[in-house]
N, C-alpha and C positions, 0 to 999 in steps of 0.2 A: 437479150434486155439489151435498152439500151443504155447508155450514157447516161442520161438524165435517172431513168429509173431506178440504175444503179447505186447514183448518187442518192437518189428522196431511199433506198432502204440501208445505206449507209447509216445516212442521218436517222432514222429510226433508228439505228441500232446505237449511234453515238447517244443519243435519247435516253435512247433507255438505264444508258451507261449513266451519262453527265448528267442530264435534264436537259435546260436550253444553253447549260455552259459549255458543252462542248465548241471547238473553234475549229476552221477551218481550214488547220495543219491538223486536228484533228483528221479532221476526214479523210484531208492527201494520206496520210500516213494509212489509214483502213481502205483507202481503196491502190495504196501501192500508185498512186500519182501526181508527175506533178505540180505546182499551181496556178501556174502557167496553164494546167491541162484542163484544170478545176471551173479558174474562172472563163472557161471556156462553152461551160456548160451551165454555172449559173452566175451574177457579178455582183453578191453578198452574200451573205449569211443574210439575212432578212431574205432572201432568192429563196434558199433552202427551205426556209421557215412555211413560207407561203407552201413552196411546191410541196411539202412535207406534210402541211394543214389539209391543203385541198386533195391529194395522195389520201390519206386515210377519210374525207369524208366520202370522195366519189366510192374505194372500195368498197365500202358499208352499205352504201350506194345501192349497188350494185344485185350486194348478197343481196339486201333486204327487198329490192324488186324479184329475182329467187325466190323470196320467200311466200312471201304474196299471191305470187302465179299457183303457186302449189297448191295442190287442193288435199295438203291434209287438215288434219281435223286444228278447229280454231285456239283448242288449248295447247294444240305440238305451234304451231305458230310463232305463239307469242313465248315463248319457250327458247322455242332455236329463235330468237329475234333479239332475246334477255342474252342466251347464248352471245348471240356472234356480236352486241355491245359489247360486252364484255369481253369479251378476244379483244376490239378493235385499242382496249383500254390497259388489256394486258402488259404488265412487264412494269410500265408507268409509275414513278416511282411519285411522292405525295410531292415535290417542288413543283410539277410539272406545270399542274396549273399557276399555282402561284408565280414561274417563268414568264407563263403565256402573259397574265396578267398585268403584271408590270411592266414586261417590256416588248410584246409585239401587242399593243389593245388590236388592232384590225381582226388579225386571226382570232385573237379571244371574242372577241363579240360573232366573231363568223364562229367560230367553236363553240360557245352561250347558242345561236340561232340551230345549228345544227343539233346538236345536242335537245329544245328543244323541238324543232321539228321531228326527232325520235322519240319524244313523247308522250305529241302525238299522232303519231303512227300505230305505237303499244295501245293509246285508247281507238283507234277508230278498229286496231282486229279484237280488240273487248269488246267496246259494241256488238260489232256483228257474231262475238259468241255469246251476249244479251241477247239479241238480236232474235237469233237463230234457237237458242234454249240449252246451247250446249255448256255457257258459265250460268253460275248463279246473279239476279242479278243480287248487280252494288249500284249504288248510288256515284258517275261516273265524274262529277264534279268532285268528288269529294278522292278518287284516286287519282286525279287528273295534277289538282293540290299536293297532295302525296307524295304523286313523285317526281313534280315539278320541287314542292321546297327540300324533298328531302336529298334532289341531287346537286340545286342548290349547296346545302348542307355539309357532301360527305365532299364534295371538291373543292374544298378549305382547306388550303394545307396546316391551318393552326390547330384543325380538327383534324387529323386524319397525323400530323406531328404527338399531340398532343396524346391517342389516342393506338400510336403504331401503328399506321394501317398503311399501306399501298391505298390507290387509289380502287386501284381491279378488287378489293380485299372489302372493302365496301359498300362497292357497286356489286359484288356477289353475294355483301350480307343483308343487301338489302333487299338483292331476287328472292334469298330464303323465305324473306319475309315474308313478300307481294308472294310466293307461288306454294308456300308450307306453312305460314301462319305463323303465330308463338304456340302452339299449343304442343305437347311431347304425342 
């Protein structure tokens, strides 16, 4: 593992504990390196955040490519795709999105664009199943709007705090509703 990869993983670990309120000193302690060594790898906390967001997006995109290339049934692809998206968000607390939105606007916009793109991928898999007759016909525009609005709503720090939820818990509930419906 390169120094940069170790740094990104350490930053992800710190984010899971402190959200974006971690310091460069927290990273030096976690990595057991000096600040000088740390600043040889990155120039600032802003760069660390940029690298973390890019890593999360790139690693998910690689998993997405594997899922799409697999010959599994469409319903399985949808579930695996959604589970991988949930894994991506696992461990991040409710304040992460608020911190990213407030303090790192460019990274927040990149994350929102990524999330919208993943909803579109989900929809293309869904439509593939509808067209093949393996998923019951539904109005795709309604599904898209529901998913898009739901993802925006559940990423609200206020919603998560008011309901004592983590982002991954909210996404998990949304996934359960999408795949299992509301009836017992």
